[in-house]
C-alpha positions as CSV (number, residue, x, y, z in Angstrom):
1,X,10.4,-2.6,14.0
2,X,7.6,-2.6,16.6
3,X,4.1,-1.7,17.3
4,X,5.3,1.8,18.3
5,X,6.1,2.5,14.7
6,X,2.6,1.7,13.7
7,X,1.4,4.0,16.4
8,X,3.5,6.8,14.8
9,X,2.3,5.9,11.4
10,X,-1.4,6.1,12.4
11,X,-0.7,9.4,14.2
12,X,0.7,10.9,11.0
13,X,-2.2,9.8,8.9
14,X,-5.1,12.0,7.8
15,X,-7.8,12.4,10.5
16,X,-10.3,10.4,8.5
17,X,-7.8,7.5,8.1
18,X,-6.9,7.1,11.8
19,X,-10.1,5.3,12.9
20,X,-10.0,3.0,9.9
21,X,-6.4,2.0,10.6
22,X,-7.1,1.6,14.3
23,X,-10.1,-0.6,13.6
24,X,-8.2,-2.8,11.1
25,X,-5.3,-3.2,13.5
26,X,-7.6,-4.0,16.5
27,X,-9.5,-6.7,14.5
28,X,-6.3,-8.3,13.2
29,X,-4.6,-8.3,16.6
30,X,-7.8,-9.5,18.3
31,X,-8.2,-12.4,15.9
32,X,-4.5,-13.4,16.1
33,X,-2.8,-12.1,19.3
34,X,0.6,-13.5,18.3
35,X,0.7,-11.4,15.1
36,X,3.9,-9.3,14.8
37,X,3.4,-5.7,13.9
38,X,6.0,-4.0,11.7
39,X,6.5,-1.7,8.7
40,X,7.1,-3.0,5.2
41,X,7.6,-0.6,2.4
42,X,7.0,2.2,4.9
43,X,3.5,1.0,5.7
44,X,2.0,-1.1,8.5
45,X,2.3,-4.9,8.0
46,X,1.2,-7.8,10.1
47,X,3.4,-10.9,10.2
48,X,2.8,-14.5,11.3
49,X,5.7,-16.9,11.7
50,X,7.8,-14.3,9.9
51,X,5.6,-14.1,6.9
52,X,3.3,-11.3,5.8
53,X,-0.3,-12.0,6.8
54,X,-1.7,-8.7,5.6
55,X,-0.9,-5.0,5.3
56,X,-2.6,-1.6,5.2
57,X,-1.7,1.9,4.0
58,X,-3.1,5.4,4.3
59,X,-3.2,7.9,1.5
60,X,-4.5,11.4,1.3
61,X,-8.1,10.5,0.6
62,X,-8.3,6.7,1.2
63,X,-6.9,3.7,3.0
64,X,-6.1,0.3,1.4
65,X,-5.9,-3.1,3.1
66,X,-5.1,-6.5,1.7
67,X,-4.2,-10.0,2.7
68,X,-0.9,-11.4,1.2
69,X,-2.8,-14.3,-0.1
70,X,-5.5,-12.0,-1.5
71,X,-8.5,-13.8,-3.0
72,X,-7.4,-17.1,-1.4
73,X,-8.5,-15.5,1.9
74,X,-11.4,-13.2,1.0
75,X,-12.8,-15.1,-2.0
76,X,-12.7,-11.9,-4.1
77,X,-12.2,-12.6,-7.8
78,X,-10.4,-9.3,-8.6
79,X,-8.1,-9.2,-5.6
80,X,-4.6,-8.0,-6.2
81,X,-5.4,-6.8,-9.7
82,X,-5.1,-3.1,-8.7
83,X,-3.2,-1.1,-6.1
84,X,-6.4,-0.9,-4.0
85,X,-5.9,-4.1,-2.1
86,X,-8.7,-6.5,-1.2
87,X,-11.3,-3.9,0.0
88,X,-10.9,-1.2,-2.6
89,X,-10.6,2.5,-1.6
90,X,-11.7,2.7,2.1
91,X,-12.8,6.1,3.2
92,X,-14.8,5.3,6.3
93,X,-14.6,2.6,9.1
94,X,-18.2,1.8,8.2
95,X,-16.9,0.1,5.0
96,X,-14.9,-2.4,6.9
97,X,-16.0,-6.0,7.3
98,X,-17.4,-6.8,10.8
99,X,-15.1,-8.4,13.4
100,X,-16.4,-11.9,12.8
101,X,-15.7,-11.7,9.1
102,X,-12.3,-10.3,9.7
103,X,-11.5,-13.0,12.3
104,X,-12.5,-15.7,9.8
105,X,-10.3,-14.1,7.1
106,X,-7.3,-13.8,9.5
107,X,-7.7,-17.5,10.5
108,X,-7.8,-18.5,6.9
109,X,-4.7,-16.4,6.1
110,X,-2.9,-18.0,9.2
111,X,-3.9,-21.5,8.0
112,X,-2.5,-20.8,4.5
113,X,0.8,-19.8,6.0
114,X,0.8,-22.8,8.3
115,X,0.2,-25.1,5.3
116,X,3.1,-23.5,3.4
117,X,0.8,-22.2,0.6
118,X,2.5,-19.6,-1.6
119,X,0.5,-16.5,-2.3
120,X,-0.8,-16.0,-5.8
121,X,1.6,-13.1,-6.6
122,X,4.5,-15.5,-6.0
123,X,3.1,-18.5,-7.8
124,X,2.0,-16.5,-10.8
125,X,4.7,-13.9,-10.8
126,X,4.8,-12.4,-14.3
127,X,1.6,-14.1,-15.5
128,X,-0.8,-11.4,-14.2
129,X,1.1,-8.1,-13.9
130,X,-0.7,-5.0,-13.0
131,X,-2.0,-3.0,-15.9
132,X,0.5,-0.5,-17.1
133,X,-0.1,3.1,-16.1
134,X,0.4,5.7,-18.8
135,X,2.6,8.6,-17.7
136,X,0.9,12.0,-17.7
137,X,2.4,13.9,-20.6
138,X,3.2,16.9,-18.4
139,X,5.2,14.6,-16.1
140,X,7.1,13.1,-19.0
141,X,7.9,16.6,-20.2
142,X,9.1,17.6,-16.8
143,X,11.3,14.5,-16.5
144,X,12.8,15.1,-19.9
145,X,13.7,18.6,-18.8
146,X,15.6,17.4,-15.7
147,X,18.4,15.0,-16.2
148,X,18.7,14.3,-12.5
149,X,15.0,13.6,-12.0
150,X,14.9,11.4,-15.0
151,X,17.8,9.4,-13.8
152,X,16.3,9.2,-10.3
153,X,13.0,7.9,-11.8
154,X,14.8,5.3,-14.0
155,X,16.7,4.0,-10.9
156,X,13.5,3.3,-9.0
157,X,11.9,-0.2,-9.0
158,X,8.6,-0.5,-10.9
159,X,6.5,-0.4,-7.8
160,X,8.1,2.9,-6.7
161,X,7.7,4.4,-10.2
162,X,4.1,3.4,-10.0
163,X,3.7,5.2,-6.7
164,X,4.6,8.5,-8.5
165,X,2.4,7.7,-11.6
166,X,-0.6,7.0,-9.5
167,X,-0.1,10.0,-7.2
168,X,0.1,12.3,-10.2
169,X,-2.7,10.7,-12.2
170,X,-5.0,10.8,-9.2
171,X,-5.0,14.6,-9.1
172,X,-8.5,15.9,-9.6
173,X,-7.4,19.4,-10.7
174,X,-4.8,20.6,-13.1
175,X,-3.3,22.9,-10.4
176,X,-3.0,19.9,-8.0
177,X,-1.4,17.8,-10.8
178,X,1.1,20.5,-11.6
179,X,2.1,20.9,-7.9
180,X,2.6,17.2,-7.6
181,X,4.7,17.1,-10.7
182,X,6.9,19.9,-9.4
183,X,7.3,18.1,-6.1
184,X,8.0,14.8,-7.8
185,X,10.7,16.3,-9.9
186,X,12.4,17.8,-6.8
187,X,12.3,14.5,-4.9
188,X,13.4,12.4,-7.9
189,X,16.3,14.7,-8.5
190,X,17.4,13.9,-4.9
191,X,16.9,10.2,-5.5
192,X,13.8,10.0,-3.2
193,X,10.8,7.7,-3.4
194,X,7.4,9.3,-3.1
195,X,7.0,8.1,0.5
196,X,10.6,8.8,1.5
197,X,9.5,10.8,4.6
198,X,8.3,7.6,6.2
199,X,11.2,5.3,5.3
200,X,13.4,6.2,8.3
201,X,10.6,6.6,10.8
């Protein structure tokens, strides 16, 4: 894994997302030059002393970013309660914290790692799970109609199942939802995760 893989990830992202990802990356690396750049779960992650400091991901209409220690770094009370990271759905670089704020957060995250503090999602594992997502009825019906897809879905870890559920539920139009369901069934029948295209990049 290397910075080149993050270059490729950013190049593949939607045009609106590229300046957001580039700005986040520049502020993180500027605040902590020794940070290691890599991919985790097919998305950019930044490591310090071998531990995850923060990560970011681009989607079709938004970007997410979060520190591994969540609210312990940013002070946000609802951090890590959703899949939206610490800054919510980011659609413009104007929504990002300024460089000084980001530098302070990075320094706090670094200090927590230096001090051996475990992130909340490790200390409280199982105590505060993400709210369950209901499966869109049309998706359930399609899964029931395809034994291979149903088996592929059942074999996925919960986080990968959630990726499909969120993708389908986020569709704004019925036509979009139906296309996503059809694509999901095809991929699941082949044992693929939703972001399988990026897993070998």
